[in-house]
C-alpha positions in Angstrom: 0.0 0.0 0.0 1.3 3.4 -1.0 2.0 5.4 2.1 1.1 8.7 0.3 -2.5 7.6 -0.5 -5.5 9.1 1.4 -8.7 7.7 2.6 -11.9 9.3 1.4 -12.5 10.8 4.8 -9.0 12.2 4.8 -9.5 13.7 1.4 -12.8 15.2 2.3 -11.2 16.7 5.4 -8.4 18.3 3.3 -11.1 19.7 0.9 -13.0 21.0 3.9 -9.9 22.7 5.2 -9.0 24.1 1.8 -12.4 25.6 1.3 -12.3 27.1 4.8 -8.8 28.5 4.3 -9.2 29.8 0.7 -12.7 31.3 0.9 -14.1 34.1 3.1 -16.4 33.1 5.8 -19.4 34.3 3.7 -19.9 35.7 0.2 -22.8 37.0 -2.0 -24.0 34.7 -4.7 -26.4 35.1 -7.6 -28.5 32.1 -8.6 -32.0 30.7 -9.3 -33.9 28.8 -6.7 -35.1 25.3 -7.4 -36.9 22.5 -5.5 -37.6 24.7 -2.5 -39.2 22.8 0.4 -39.5 23.1 4.2 -39.6 20.4 6.7 -41.6 20.1 9.9 -38.8 21.8 11.9 -39.0 24.9 9.7 -35.7 24.3 8.0 -35.7 25.2 4.2 -33.9 22.9 1.8 -33.4 23.9 -1.8 -31.1 23.8 -4.7 -29.4 26.7 -6.4 -28.9 26.5 -10.1 -27.4 28.6 -12.9 -28.8 28.4 -16.4 -27.2 29.3 -19.8 -28.6 32.7 -21.0 -29.3 31.3 -24.4 -30.1 27.6 -24.1 -31.5 27.8 -20.5 -29.6 24.6 -19.8 -28.4 24.1 -16.2 -24.7 24.8 -16.1 -24.1 24.8 -12.3 -25.9 23.4 -9.3 -25.5 23.3 -5.5 -27.4 22.2 -2.5 -28.6 24.9 -0.1 -30.1 25.2 3.3 -31.7 27.9 5.4 -31.9 27.0 9.0 -35.3 27.6 10.6 -34.4 30.6 12.8 -32.9 32.3 9.8 -35.6 31.2 7.3 -38.4 32.6 9.4 -36.8 36.0 9.4 -35.6 36.1 5.8 -38.8 34.7 4.2 -40.9 37.3 5.9 -38.5 40.1 4.9 -38.3 38.8 1.3 -42.1 38.5 0.9 -42.7 42.0 2.4 -40.1 43.6 0.0 -40.9 41.7 -3.2 -44.6 40.9 -2.8 -44.1 37.2 -3.4 -43.2 34.2 -1.4 -39.7 32.6 -1.3 -40.2 29.8 -3.8 -38.7 27.9 -6.7 -37.9 29.6 -10.0 -36.9 33.0 -8.8 -33.6 34.8 -9.1 -32.0 35.7 -5.8 -28.9 37.3 -4.4 -28.0 35.5 -1.2 -25.2 35.7 1.3 -23.9 32.1 1.9 -21.3 30.3 3.8 -19.6 27.5 1.9 -19.8 24.2 3.7 -18.2 20.9 3.0 -19.0 18.0 5.2 -17.1 14.8 5.1 -20.3 12.8 5.0 -22.8 15.0 3.3 -20.5 16.8 0.9 -20.7 20.3 -0.6 -23.6 22.7 0.4 -24.4 26.4 0.8 -25.9 27.8 4.0 -27.9 31.0 3.5 -27.4 33.7 6.1 -28.8 36.7 4.3 -30.8 37.8 1.2 -31.1 41.0 -0.9 -34.7 41.3 -2.0 -34.0 44.3 -4.3 -32.0 42.0 -6.6 -35.1 39.7 -6.9 -37.3 42.6 -7.6 -34.9 43.8 -10.3 -34.6 40.3 -11.6 -38.4 39.9 -11.9 -38.5 43.3 -13.7 -35.7 42.3 -16.0 -37.4 39.0 -16.9 -40.6 40.8 -17.5 -38.9 43.3 -19.8 -37.2 40.5 -21.6 -40.5 38.8 -22.2 -42.0 42.0 -23.4 -39.0 42.8 -25.6 -39.2 39.3 -27.2 -42.9 39.7 -27.9 -42.3 43.1 -29.5 -39.5 41.7 -31.6 -41.8 39.0 -32.8 -44.4 41.6 -33.7 -47.2 40.2 -31.5 -47.1 42.4 -28.4 -50.0 44.7 -29.5 -52.0 42.2 -31.7 -54.8 41.5 -29.2 -55.1 45.2 -28.3 -55.7 46.0 -31.9 -58.8 43.7 -32.2 -62.2 45.3 -32.3 -64.4 44.5 -29.4 -68.0 44.2 -30.5 -70.4 47.0 -29.3 -72.8 44.4 -27.9 -70.2 42.1 -26.3 -72.4 39.8 -24.2 -71.1 36.3 -25.0 -68.1 35.8 -22.8 -65.7 32.8 -22.4 -64.4 32.8 -18.9 -61.1 31.2 -17.8 -61.0 30.9 -14.0 -61.1 28.4 -11.2 -64.7 27.2 -10.7 -64.3 27.5 -6.9 -62.7 30.9 -6.8 -64.6 33.7 -5.0 -63.6 36.0 -7.8 -65.4 33.9 -10.4 -68.6 34.0 -8.2 -68.3 37.8 -7.8 -67.9 38.1 -11.6 -71.0 36.1 -12.3 -73.1 37.8 -9.7 -72.1 41.2 -11.0 -73.1 40.3 -14.5 -76.4 38.7 -13.5 -77.5 41.6 -11.3 -76.5 44.5 -13.5 -78.7 47.7 -13.2 -79.3 47.8 -16.9 -81.0 44.4 -17.0 -78.7 43.3 -19.7 -78.5 39.6 -20.5 -75.0 38.0 -20.6 -73.9 34.5 -21.6 -70.8 33.5 -19.6 -69.3 30.1 -20.3 -66.7 28.8 -17.8 -63.5 27.0 -19.1 -62.0 25.8 -15.8 -58.2 26.3 -15.2 -55.7 26.2 -12.5 -55.0 29.9 -11.7 -51.9 29.6 -9.5 -48.9 27.3 -9.0 -46.5 25.5 -11.4 -49.3 24.0 -13.5 -51.3 27.2 -14.0 -49.5 28.3 -17.2 -50.2 25.0 -19.0 -53.8 24.9 -17.7 -54.7 28.4 -18.8 -53.2 27.8 -22.3 -55.2 24.5 -22.5 -58.4 26.5 -21.7 -57.5 29.0 -24.5 -57.1 26.2 -26.9 -60.6 24.9 -26.0 -62.1 28.3 -26.5 -60.3 28.6 -29.9 -62.3 25.6 -31.2 -65.6 27.5 -30.4 -64.4 31.0 -31.0 -67.4 31.8 -33.3 -69.7 31.5 -30.3 -68.0 34.2 -28.2 -67.4 38.0 -28.4 -64.5 38.1 -25.9 -62.5 36.1 -23.3 -62.2 37.0 -19.6 -59.2 35.6 -17.6 -60.0 36.2 -14.0 -58.8 35.3 -10.5 -59.4 36.7 -7.1 -56.9 38.3 -4.7 -53.9 36.5 -3.2 -50.1 36.7 -2.8 -48.2 38.4 -5.6 -46.1 35.2 -5.9 -49.3 33.6 -7.3 -49.1 35.9 -10.3 -45.8 34.5 -11.6 -47.4 32.5 -14.3 -49.0 35.6 -15.8 -45.5 36.9 -16.6 -44.5 33.9 -18.6 -43.7 34.2 -22.3 -45.8 31.2 -23.5 -49.0 32.4 -21.9 -48.4 36.0 -23.0 -47.7 34.9 -26.6 -50.9 32.8 -26.7 -53.0 35.7 -25.4 -51.4 38.3 -27.6 -52.2 36.2 -30.7 -55.6 35.0 -29.7 -58.3 35.9 -32.3 -60.8 37.2 -29.6 -60.3 40.2 -27.4 -59.0 39.1 -24.0 -60.0 41.0 -20.9 -57.7 40.4 -17.9 -58.6 40.7 -14.2 -56.0 38.6 -12.4 -54.6 40.7 -9.5 -54.7 43.8 -7.4 -54.3 47.4 -8.6 -50.6 47.5 -8.0 -49.9 44.2 -9.8 -49.4 44.7 -13.5 -48.4 41.4 -15.2 -47.2 40.8 -18.8 -50.6 39.3 -19.4 -52.2 42.6 -18.5 -50.0 44.4 -21.0 -50.7 42.1 -23.9 -54.4 41.7 -23.2 -57.0 43.8 -25.1 -58.1 45.5 -21.8 -56.9 45.2 -18.2 -59.2 45.5 -15.3 -58.2 45.4 -11.6 -60.4 42.5 -10.3 -63.0 40.0 -11.6 -65.8 42.4 -10.5 -64.1 45.2 -12.5 -64.0 42.9 -15.6 -67.8 42.4 -15.2 -68.3 46.2 -14.7 -66.3 46.7 -18.0 -68.7 44.6 -20.0 -71.7 46.2 -18.3 -70.4 49.7 -18.8 -69.8 48.9 -22.5 -73.4 47.8 -23.0 -74.7 50.7 -20.9 -72.8 53.1 -23.1 -74.2 51.5 -26.3 -77.7 51.5 -24.8 -77.4 55.1 -23.9 -76.1 56.0 -27.3 -79.0 54.2 -28.9 -81.5 55.9 -26.6 -79.9 59.3 -27.5 -80.1 58.4 -31.2 -83.8 57.5 -30.7 -84.5 60.8 -29.0 -82.6 62.7 -31.7 -84.5 60.8 -34.4 -87.9 61.6 -32.8 -86.9 65.2 -32.3 -85.7 65.5 -35.8 -88.9 64.0 -37.1 -91.1 66.3 -35.0 -89.0 69.3 -36.1 -89.3 68.2 -39.7 -93.0 67.7 -39.4 -93.5 71.1 -37.9 -91.3 72.6 -40.6 -93.2 70.8 -43.3 -96.6 71.7 -41.7 -95.5 75.4 -41.7 -94.3 75.2 -45.3 -97.6 73.5 -46.2 -99.6 76.3 -44.5 -97.5 78.8 -46.3 -97.9 77.1 -49.6 -101.6 76.7 -49.0 -102.0 80.5 -48.3 -99.8 81.2 -51.3 -101.9 78.8 -53.4 -105.2 80.5 -52.3 -103.7 83.9 -53.1 -102.4 82.7 -56.5 -105.7 81.0 -57.2 -107.6 84.2 -56.3 -105.4 86.2 -58.7 -105.8 83.6 -61.4 -109.5 83.6 -61.0 -109.6 87.4 -61.2 -107.4 87.3 -64.3 -109.5 84.5 -65.9 -112.7 86.4 -64.8 -111.4 89.5 -66.6 -110.6 87.4 -69.7 -114.1 85.8 -69.6 -115.7 89.2 -69.2 -113.6 90.5 -72.1 -114.6 87.5 -74.2 -118.2 87.9 -73.1 -118.2 91.6 -74.0 -116.6 90.7 -77.3 -119.1 88.0 -77.9 -122.0 90.3 -77.1 -120.6 92.9 -79.6 -120.0 90.3 -82.2 -123.5 88.7 -81.7 -125.0 92.1 -81.7 -123.3 92.9 -85.0 -124.3 89.6 -86.4 -127.9 90.0 -85.4 -128.0 93.5 -86.9 -126.5 92.1 -90.1 -129.1 89.3 -90.3 -131.9 91.8 -89.4 -130.8 94.0 -92.3 -130.7 90.9 -94.6 -134.1 89.9 -93.4 -135.4 93.3 -94.0 -134.1 93.4 -97.5 -135.6 90.0 -98.2 -138.8 91.1 -96.7 -138.9 94.1 -99.0 -138.1 91.8 -102.0 -140.8 89.4 -100.9 -143.3 92.2 -100.7 -142.3 93.4 -104.1 -142.8 90.0 -105.7 -145.9 89.1 -103.7 -149.1 88.3 -105.7 -150.9 91.2 -104.0 -148.3 93.7 -105.1 -148.2 92.2 -108.6 -152.0 92.5 -108.8 -151.8 96.1 -107.8 -149.5 96.7 -110.7 -152.2 95.5 -113.2 -151.4 91.9 -113.5 -153.9 89.0 -112.9 -153.5 85.5 -111.6 -155.2 82.5 -113.2 -156.1 79.7 -110.8 -157.6 76.3 -111.3 -158.9 74.4 -108.4 -157.2 76.9 -106.0 -153.9 76.5 -107.7 -152.1 79.1 -109.9 -152.0 78.1 -113.5 -148.5 78.8 -114.8 -148.7 77.0 -118.2 -151.2 76.6 -120.9 -150.6 72.9 -120.8 -152.3 72.8 -117.5 -155.6 73.8 -119.0 -158.1 71.9 -121.0 -161.3 72.9 -122.9 -164.1 73.1 -120.4 -162.0 73.7 -117.4 -163.4 76.3 -114.9 -160.8 78.8 -114.1 -160.7 81.9 -111.8 -158.9 85.0 -112.7 -157.9 87.2 -109.8 -157.6 91.0 -110.4 -156.5 93.8 -108.1 -160.1 94.4 -107.1 -161.8 91.0 -107.4 -162.3 87.6 -109.0 -163.8 86.4 -112.3 -164.8 82.9 -113.2 -164.6 81.6 -116.8 -164.8 78.4 -118.8 -161.9 77.4 -121.2 -163.4 77.1 -124.7 -160.1 76.6 -126.5 -156.3 76.8 -126.2 -153.8 78.0 -128.8 -150.1 77.8 -128.2 -149.2 78.9 -131.7 -150.9 82.2 -131.5 -148.7 83.2 -128.6 -145.6 82.0 -130.4 -146.5 84.0 -133.5 -146.7 87.2 -131.5 
């Protein structure tokens, strides 16, 4: 056996001495917490890890412990300063003493913590997520969607037993406007390590029925700020940012603004505030419609009054114009009547003159007038004889003279004698 060889315990003792001699008693260390757990005695056991900035692969790991008397003080201090519990998956700056035990090996004992580093680390992670979403061009996609005026069909992502969900439903059901909402719950785990995957799964279910809804509400009640860690995750934010329906968030208190709140279409403080948002939107639309109705009625009444006034004016103008027209037409008729009277009078006078001339002519050619001039009329059977051929021998004829009648018998006729003359 080589006299220079060491046993394992001897080697571990030398490592322990070397660490004690080469390193300060304590030093500040940056790392991410992992597998944080507390036992019944109040001691906190965990692992510290360091991940590659690009691949996120673990490149260093060490066991850690915070003894109960220290952990009780540091955890309260950390939660008060950061607003979240000391748990796995957070970046921390801790003061540690390096321990190497011959039996249990290498470990780090936490003696102090700087909460401001964690706050800054959370802010840096949040900014990194926001920067990545912006570089991918999806940061403002959901905010650019148009929320329907009558948004009443709401897909709700929440825990079915959460008080916040009950408050949301009660607020919608008992709204003062009497509006009817259809809210369908898609259950999800809203805190803890499984919340991110659970909420994304609920979004995927809603996506299959997206035509049935106007918007999505992601809500949870109050609680510790550490419960909101999942709402700062890149995967959840990317899903919400690119979701085809407007997403309304109500996942925390007024002072808690998560990445989800930033990428969502609208952020409300609480589940009740989300319900109030939908109610206020319908109230605004209803008020607008009522105002439009009043304006329409007012415009119609004003138009009717105007038309009635114009009609009265036109009626009066029509009566006036009709009166003037009747007067003008009456004057024309009077003029035509006078003209007609003058024309008829002239025509009657002309015809009277003609009749008078004819009367004189008739008097001149009348038998009585002819008889007065020395002529006689020969008549047979009361008819004037105008031709010799109308007489025969033995006919009784009358001859009328100016002063009487003479009867005679035809004894003979001679047409030749008259022709000879």
